[in-house]
C-alpha beads as a LAMMPS data file, in Angstrom:
LAMMPS data file: protein, C-alpha beads

269 atoms
268 bonds

1 atom types
1 bond types

-500.0 500.0 xlo xhi
-500.0 500.0 ylo yhi
-500.0 500.0 zlo zhi

Masses

1 110.0

Atoms # bond

1 1 1 -54.816 -243.499 -253.012
2 1 1 -54.978 -240.542 -250.621
3 1 1 -58.105 -239.395 -248.814
4 1 1 -58.657 -235.883 -247.492
5 1 1 -60.723 -235.166 -244.398
6 1 1 -61.204 -231.456 -243.641
7 1 1 -61.998 -230.074 -240.191
8 1 1 -62.768 -226.416 -239.471
9 1 1 -62.818 -225.256 -235.853
10 1 1 -64.418 -221.979 -234.789
11 1 1 -62.149 -219.989 -232.476
12 1 1 -62.377 -216.655 -230.688
13 1 1 -60.715 -213.824 -232.629
14 1 1 -60.876 -211.505 -229.620
15 1 1 -59.120 -213.977 -227.283
16 1 1 -57.085 -215.919 -229.821
17 1 1 -54.008 -216.507 -227.659
18 1 1 -56.075 -218.919 -225.565
19 1 1 -56.275 -221.137 -228.670
20 1 1 -52.499 -221.672 -228.792
21 1 1 -52.507 -224.821 -226.679
22 1 1 -55.132 -226.482 -228.863
23 1 1 -53.225 -225.766 -232.075
24 1 1 -49.851 -226.757 -230.628
25 1 1 -51.296 -230.010 -229.318
26 1 1 -52.486 -230.915 -232.815
27 1 1 -49.094 -230.121 -234.332
28 1 1 -47.195 -232.023 -231.645
29 1 1 -49.492 -235.027 -231.411
30 1 1 -50.110 -235.879 -235.052
31 1 1 -47.347 -236.406 -237.597
32 1 1 -47.279 -234.572 -240.906
33 1 1 -48.225 -237.655 -242.875
34 1 1 -51.517 -237.802 -240.969
35 1 1 -52.304 -234.120 -240.296
36 1 1 -51.066 -232.858 -243.647
37 1 1 -52.208 -229.280 -243.076
38 1 1 -52.851 -227.231 -239.946
39 1 1 -53.676 -223.620 -240.714
40 1 1 -55.139 -220.362 -239.478
41 1 1 -57.999 -218.803 -241.418
42 1 1 -58.616 -215.181 -240.392
43 1 1 -61.239 -212.686 -241.511
44 1 1 -60.215 -209.131 -240.508
45 1 1 -63.367 -207.414 -241.709
46 1 1 -64.381 -205.429 -238.567
47 1 1 -68.067 -206.148 -239.270
48 1 1 -67.558 -209.921 -239.219
49 1 1 -64.269 -210.741 -237.509
50 1 1 -63.654 -214.475 -237.409
51 1 1 -60.878 -216.929 -236.744
52 1 1 -60.893 -220.625 -237.669
53 1 1 -58.358 -223.397 -237.420
54 1 1 -58.300 -225.692 -240.442
55 1 1 -56.996 -229.253 -240.169
56 1 1 -56.675 -231.571 -243.164
57 1 1 -56.161 -235.262 -242.461
58 1 1 -54.990 -238.175 -244.555
59 1 1 -56.188 -241.673 -243.698
60 1 1 -58.864 -242.655 -241.223
61 1 1 -60.122 -239.705 -239.088
62 1 1 -61.511 -241.957 -236.331
63 1 1 -58.322 -241.595 -234.264
64 1 1 -58.501 -237.792 -234.551
65 1 1 -62.169 -237.764 -233.568
66 1 1 -61.452 -239.829 -230.463
67 1 1 -58.550 -237.551 -229.510
68 1 1 -60.855 -234.530 -229.810
69 1 1 -63.508 -236.118 -227.589
70 1 1 -60.924 -237.018 -224.963
71 1 1 -59.052 -233.702 -224.937
72 1 1 -61.156 -230.926 -226.457
73 1 1 -64.831 -231.928 -226.319
74 1 1 -65.863 -228.263 -226.214
75 1 1 -64.322 -227.378 -229.564
76 1 1 -66.905 -226.227 -232.110
77 1 1 -66.579 -227.960 -235.475
78 1 1 -68.083 -226.178 -238.459
79 1 1 -69.326 -228.013 -241.540
80 1 1 -70.072 -226.825 -245.059
81 1 1 -66.930 -224.682 -245.059
82 1 1 -64.663 -225.508 -248.007
83 1 1 -61.053 -224.848 -248.879
84 1 1 -61.923 -222.941 -252.048
85 1 1 -64.016 -220.506 -249.972
86 1 1 -61.203 -219.482 -247.618
87 1 1 -58.842 -218.143 -250.287
88 1 1 -59.921 -214.449 -249.909
89 1 1 -59.004 -214.518 -246.215
90 1 1 -55.670 -214.356 -244.407
91 1 1 -54.420 -217.941 -244.377
92 1 1 -51.294 -219.253 -242.668
93 1 1 -50.217 -222.888 -242.731
94 1 1 -48.165 -224.027 -239.751
95 1 1 -45.228 -226.384 -240.068
96 1 1 -44.544 -226.803 -236.352
97 1 1 -45.643 -225.653 -232.902
98 1 1 -43.027 -222.876 -232.789
99 1 1 -44.828 -221.054 -235.603
100 1 1 -47.939 -220.737 -233.448
101 1 1 -46.283 -218.144 -231.194
102 1 1 -44.997 -216.296 -234.240
103 1 1 -48.398 -215.760 -235.832
104 1 1 -50.826 -215.743 -232.917
105 1 1 -50.156 -212.686 -230.782
106 1 1 -52.357 -210.461 -228.649
107 1 1 -51.410 -207.395 -230.661
108 1 1 -52.748 -206.716 -234.131
109 1 1 -51.407 -204.714 -237.017
110 1 1 -49.805 -207.610 -238.838
111 1 1 -50.402 -210.895 -240.580
112 1 1 -52.698 -212.710 -240.150
113 1 1 -54.453 -210.643 -237.428
114 1 1 -55.093 -206.987 -238.142
115 1 1 -56.888 -206.225 -234.866
116 1 1 -55.669 -206.640 -231.297
117 1 1 -57.307 -208.950 -228.796
118 1 1 -60.230 -207.518 -226.863
119 1 1 -58.316 -207.039 -223.572
120 1 1 -55.443 -205.233 -225.312
121 1 1 -57.780 -203.014 -227.319
122 1 1 -59.860 -202.062 -224.286
123 1 1 -56.776 -201.327 -222.168
124 1 1 -55.060 -199.128 -224.766
125 1 1 -58.204 -197.526 -226.203
126 1 1 -60.913 -197.203 -223.506
127 1 1 -63.490 -196.072 -226.073
128 1 1 -63.609 -199.669 -227.306
129 1 1 -64.947 -200.911 -223.966
130 1 1 -68.590 -201.972 -224.180
131 1 1 -70.984 -199.279 -222.960
132 1 1 -72.872 -201.441 -220.501
133 1 1 -75.838 -200.546 -218.372
134 1 1 -74.941 -200.578 -214.671
135 1 1 -76.867 -202.829 -212.357
136 1 1 -79.480 -200.830 -210.486
137 1 1 -78.778 -200.557 -206.768
138 1 1 -81.490 -198.046 -205.827
139 1 1 -85.111 -199.192 -206.045
140 1 1 -87.571 -196.329 -206.648
141 1 1 -90.921 -197.102 -205.047
142 1 1 -93.763 -194.705 -205.819
143 1 1 -97.339 -194.270 -206.880
144 1 1 -97.838 -194.150 -210.623
145 1 1 -99.911 -191.011 -210.021
146 1 1 -96.723 -189.181 -209.009
147 1 1 -94.627 -190.252 -212.003
148 1 1 -94.731 -187.082 -214.086
149 1 1 -94.337 -184.463 -211.346
150 1 1 -91.942 -186.233 -208.957
151 1 1 -90.641 -189.629 -210.048
152 1 1 -89.356 -188.828 -213.537
153 1 1 -87.546 -185.636 -212.426
154 1 1 -86.027 -187.517 -209.457
155 1 1 -84.947 -190.409 -211.667
156 1 1 -83.333 -188.090 -214.219
157 1 1 -81.495 -186.168 -211.500
158 1 1 -80.114 -189.353 -209.943
159 1 1 -79.017 -190.571 -213.375
160 1 1 -77.162 -187.298 -213.927
161 1 1 -75.381 -187.914 -210.621
162 1 1 -74.225 -191.444 -211.553
163 1 1 -76.782 -193.270 -209.419
164 1 1 -78.083 -196.457 -211.072
165 1 1 -81.780 -196.765 -210.301
166 1 1 -84.516 -199.363 -210.749
167 1 1 -87.678 -197.784 -212.141
168 1 1 -90.544 -199.919 -213.373
169 1 1 -91.044 -197.795 -216.494
170 1 1 -87.646 -198.907 -217.808
171 1 1 -87.317 -202.324 -216.203
172 1 1 -90.701 -203.950 -216.903
173 1 1 -91.553 -204.608 -220.543
174 1 1 -94.760 -205.822 -222.140
175 1 1 -95.186 -209.533 -221.469
176 1 1 -93.047 -209.484 -218.303
177 1 1 -94.372 -210.919 -215.064
178 1 1 -94.706 -207.768 -212.952
179 1 1 -94.450 -209.509 -209.575
180 1 1 -91.297 -211.372 -210.564
181 1 1 -89.653 -208.255 -212.026
182 1 1 -90.456 -206.151 -208.950
183 1 1 -89.141 -208.835 -206.599
184 1 1 -86.013 -209.122 -208.716
185 1 1 -85.475 -205.353 -208.498
186 1 1 -85.927 -205.359 -204.727
187 1 1 -83.640 -208.363 -204.305
188 1 1 -80.767 -206.743 -206.228
189 1 1 -81.149 -203.272 -204.726
190 1 1 -79.060 -202.022 -201.829
191 1 1 -81.329 -199.058 -201.122
192 1 1 -85.087 -198.717 -201.230
193 1 1 -86.027 -195.100 -201.986
194 1 1 -89.692 -194.583 -201.126
195 1 1 -91.449 -191.475 -202.437
196 1 1 -94.177 -190.806 -199.898
197 1 1 -97.265 -188.908 -200.989
198 1 1 -100.918 -189.430 -200.193
199 1 1 -101.106 -191.275 -203.519
200 1 1 -98.524 -193.746 -202.199
201 1 1 -101.036 -194.912 -199.572
202 1 1 -104.156 -194.794 -201.744
203 1 1 -105.841 -198.142 -202.273
204 1 1 -105.958 -197.608 -206.029
205 1 1 -102.157 -197.461 -206.129
206 1 1 -101.762 -200.930 -204.619
207 1 1 -98.117 -201.670 -205.388
208 1 1 -96.177 -199.151 -203.246
209 1 1 -97.230 -200.547 -199.858
210 1 1 -96.544 -204.108 -201.032
211 1 1 -93.083 -203.019 -202.191
212 1 1 -92.388 -201.328 -198.848
213 1 1 -93.457 -204.414 -196.909
214 1 1 -91.296 -206.694 -199.063
215 1 1 -88.287 -204.409 -198.739
216 1 1 -88.817 -203.904 -195.004
217 1 1 -88.953 -207.663 -194.391
218 1 1 -85.706 -208.141 -196.310
219 1 1 -83.886 -205.801 -193.892
220 1 1 -83.679 -208.602 -191.341
221 1 1 -81.486 -210.774 -193.553
222 1 1 -79.440 -208.220 -195.477
223 1 1 -77.545 -204.931 -195.385
224 1 1 -80.227 -203.116 -197.345
225 1 1 -81.181 -199.577 -196.358
226 1 1 -84.447 -197.676 -196.542
227 1 1 -84.664 -193.995 -197.443
228 1 1 -87.970 -192.140 -197.478
229 1 1 -88.807 -188.884 -199.176
230 1 1 -91.576 -186.731 -197.791
231 1 1 -93.115 -185.450 -201.013
232 1 1 -96.317 -184.105 -199.438
233 1 1 -97.683 -186.960 -197.387
234 1 1 -100.266 -186.491 -194.640
235 1 1 -98.876 -187.833 -191.318
236 1 1 -102.060 -189.771 -190.579
237 1 1 -101.588 -191.842 -193.741
238 1 1 -98.146 -193.118 -192.796
239 1 1 -97.580 -196.571 -191.355
240 1 1 -96.348 -196.622 -187.738
241 1 1 -93.115 -198.390 -188.760
242 1 1 -92.319 -195.540 -191.153
243 1 1 -92.449 -192.839 -188.506
244 1 1 -89.241 -193.970 -186.821
245 1 1 -87.136 -193.022 -189.859
246 1 1 -85.530 -189.685 -190.618
247 1 1 -86.938 -188.333 -193.856
248 1 1 -85.554 -186.575 -196.852
249 1 1 -87.691 -183.787 -198.260
250 1 1 -88.817 -183.201 -201.830
251 1 1 -89.779 -179.538 -201.364
252 1 1 -90.978 -179.159 -204.953
253 1 1 -87.633 -180.397 -206.256
254 1 1 -85.345 -178.183 -204.186
255 1 1 -84.425 -181.224 -202.084
256 1 1 -82.903 -183.100 -205.041
257 1 1 -79.231 -182.338 -204.214
258 1 1 -79.606 -183.606 -200.645
259 1 1 -81.466 -186.718 -201.827
260 1 1 -78.702 -187.563 -204.308
261 1 1 -75.968 -186.872 -201.730
262 1 1 -77.679 -189.048 -199.133
263 1 1 -78.017 -191.945 -201.582
264 1 1 -74.365 -191.686 -202.610
265 1 1 -73.164 -191.476 -198.992
266 1 1 -75.007 -194.629 -198.063
267 1 1 -73.831 -196.472 -201.177
268 1 1 -70.225 -195.551 -200.346
269 1 1 -70.366 -197.092 -196.853

Bonds

1 1 1 2
2 1 2 3
3 1 3 4
4 1 4 5
5 1 5 6
6 1 6 7
7 1 7 8
8 1 8 9
9 1 9 10
10 1 10 11
11 1 11 12
12 1 12 13
13 1 13 14
14 1 14 15
15 1 15 16
16 1 16 17
17 1 17 18
18 1 18 19
19 1 19 20
20 1 20 21
21 1 21 22
22 1 22 23
23 1 23 24
24 1 24 25
25 1 25 26
26 1 26 27
27 1 27 28
28 1 28 29
29 1 29 30
30 1 30 31
31 1 31 32
32 1 32 33
33 1 33 34
34 1 34 35
35 1 35 36
36 1 36 37
37 1 37 38
38 1 38 39
39 1 39 40
40 1 40 41
41 1 41 42
42 1 42 43
43 1 43 44
44 1 44 45
45 1 45 46
46 1 46 47
47 1 47 48
48 1 48 49
49 1 49 50
50 1 50 51
51 1 51 52
52 1 52 53
53 1 53 54
54 1 54 55
55 1 55 56
56 1 56 57
57 1 57 58
58 1 58 59
59 1 59 60
60 1 60 61
61 1 61 62
62 1 62 63
63 1 63 64
64 1 64 65
65 1 65 66
66 1 66 67
67 1 67 68
68 1 68 69
69 1 69 70
70 1 70 71
71 1 71 72
72 1 72 73
73 1 73 74
74 1 74 75
75 1 75 76
76 1 76 77
77 1 77 78
78 1 78 79
79 1 79 80
80 1 80 81
81 1 81 82
82 1 82 83
83 1 83 84
84 1 84 85
85 1 85 86
86 1 86 87
87 1 87 88
88 1 88 89
89 1 89 90
90 1 90 91
91 1 91 92
92 1 92 93
93 1 93 94
94 1 94 95
95 1 95 96
96 1 96 97
97 1 97 98
98 1 98 99
99 1 99 100
100 1 100 101
101 1 101 102
102 1 102 103
103 1 103 104
104 1 104 105
105 1 105 106
106 1 106 107
107 1 107 108
108 1 108 109
109 1 109 110
110 1 110 111
111 1 111 112
112 1 112 113
113 1 113 114
114 1 114 115
115 1 115 116
116 1 116 117
117 1 117 118
118 1 118 119
119 1 119 120
120 1 120 121
121 1 121 122
122 1 122 123
123 1 123 124
124 1 124 125
125 1 125 126
126 1 126 127
127 1 127 128
128 1 128 129
129 1 129 130
130 1 130 131
131 1 131 132
132 1 132 133
133 1 133 134
134 1 134 135
135 1 135 136
136 1 136 137
137 1 137 138
138 1 138 139
139 1 139 140
140 1 140 141
141 1 141 142
142 1 142 143
143 1 143 144
144 1 144 145
145 1 145 146
146 1 146 147
147 1 147 148
148 1 148 149
149 1 149 150
150 1 150 151
151 1 151 152
152 1 152 153
153 1 153 154
154 1 154 155
155 1 155 156
156 1 156 157
157 1 157 158
158 1 158 159
159 1 159 160
160 1 160 161
161 1 161 162
162 1 162 163
163 1 163 164
164 1 164 165
165 1 165 166
166 1 166 167
167 1 167 168
168 1 168 169
169 1 169 170
170 1 170 171
171 1 171 172
172 1 172 173
173 1 173 174
174 1 174 175
175 1 175 176
176 1 176 177
177 1 177 178
178 1 178 179
179 1 179 180
180 1 180 181
181 1 181 182
182 1 182 183
183 1 183 184
184 1 184 185
185 1 185 186
186 1 186 187
187 1 187 188
188 1 188 189
189 1 189 190
190 1 190 191
191 1 191 192
192 1 192 193
193 1 193 194
194 1 194 195
195 1 195 196
196 1 196 197
197 1 197 198
198 1 198 199
199 1 199 200
200 1 200 201
201 1 201 202
202 1 202 203
203 1 203 204
204 1 204 205
205 1 205 206
206 1 206 207
207 1 207 208
208 1 208 209
209 1 209 210
210 1 210 211
211 1 211 212
212 1 212 213
213 1 213 214
214 1 214 215
215 1 215 216
216 1 216 217
217 1 217 218
218 1 218 219
219 1 219 220
220 1 220 221
221 1 221 222
222 1 222 223
223 1 223 224
224 1 224 225
225 1 225 226
226 1 226 227
227 1 227 228
228 1 228 229
229 1 229 230
230 1 230 231
231 1 231 232
232 1 232 233
233 1 233 234
234 1 234 235
235 1 235 236
236 1 236 237
237 1 237 238
238 1 238 239
239 1 239 240
240 1 240 241
241 1 241 242
242 1 242 243
243 1 243 244
244 1 244 245
245 1 245 246
246 1 246 247
247 1 247 248
248 1 248 249
249 1 249 250
250 1 250 251
251 1 251 252
252 1 252 253
253 1 253 254
254 1 254 255
255 1 255 256
256 1 256 257
257 1 257 258
258 1 258 259
259 1 259 260
260 1 260 261
261 1 261 262
262 1 262 263
263 1 263 264
264 1 264 265
265 1 265 266
266 1 266 267
267 1 267 268
268 1 268 269
């Protein structure tokens, strides 16, 4: 009397050619009387693309299980997936290892894979590349009292000029640890852009001076740069260590082009 043992392995539709070795090894290692069916099960629905390898065994599966643990321990086995449920999908049964190269290709448009692999699709059709947020390299340090009149316009202008910025409004969410998030932003930034106003030095602001000190201390062990914008600061409020730097000027927004150019020049070095 025969006994069937079904295995379904979850594979990556978007990088399916990397699965060839696994499938060929099954076909080459186990004879057809033991592995009676090795097949590809493909769902080409663009809203739920999936690719599984189905293996049906006769006789004791203990040998197969041991082979998997020794050779492919990372393979994801899926349970509660039944043969009768895969009939609506593209199914190909493989007779030998040579058929693997015939049916698993990087390009789509055929059977069983309608869509190309991710790398092929992104190379030929750039609009399919993920629209990812760039990592912020410019840390904007400021007083919250200057957000509306200076910080938000500056941030928007830099964004329009392809400068990825770290601004607490967008980087710190409710429930986040503020100290950890600020330190993380400073650590990843290449440039600290400090918006100097009298509010920056006011005791009620608190954070800006701590951010400057943290960034300034990190200069000793990194290639970070400091840029400071004079946005209406009284000279007597400035720290002595700040006075040795050449400043950019806000000038009610007319200094924006020079600020953006200076940031981009430094980033390009």
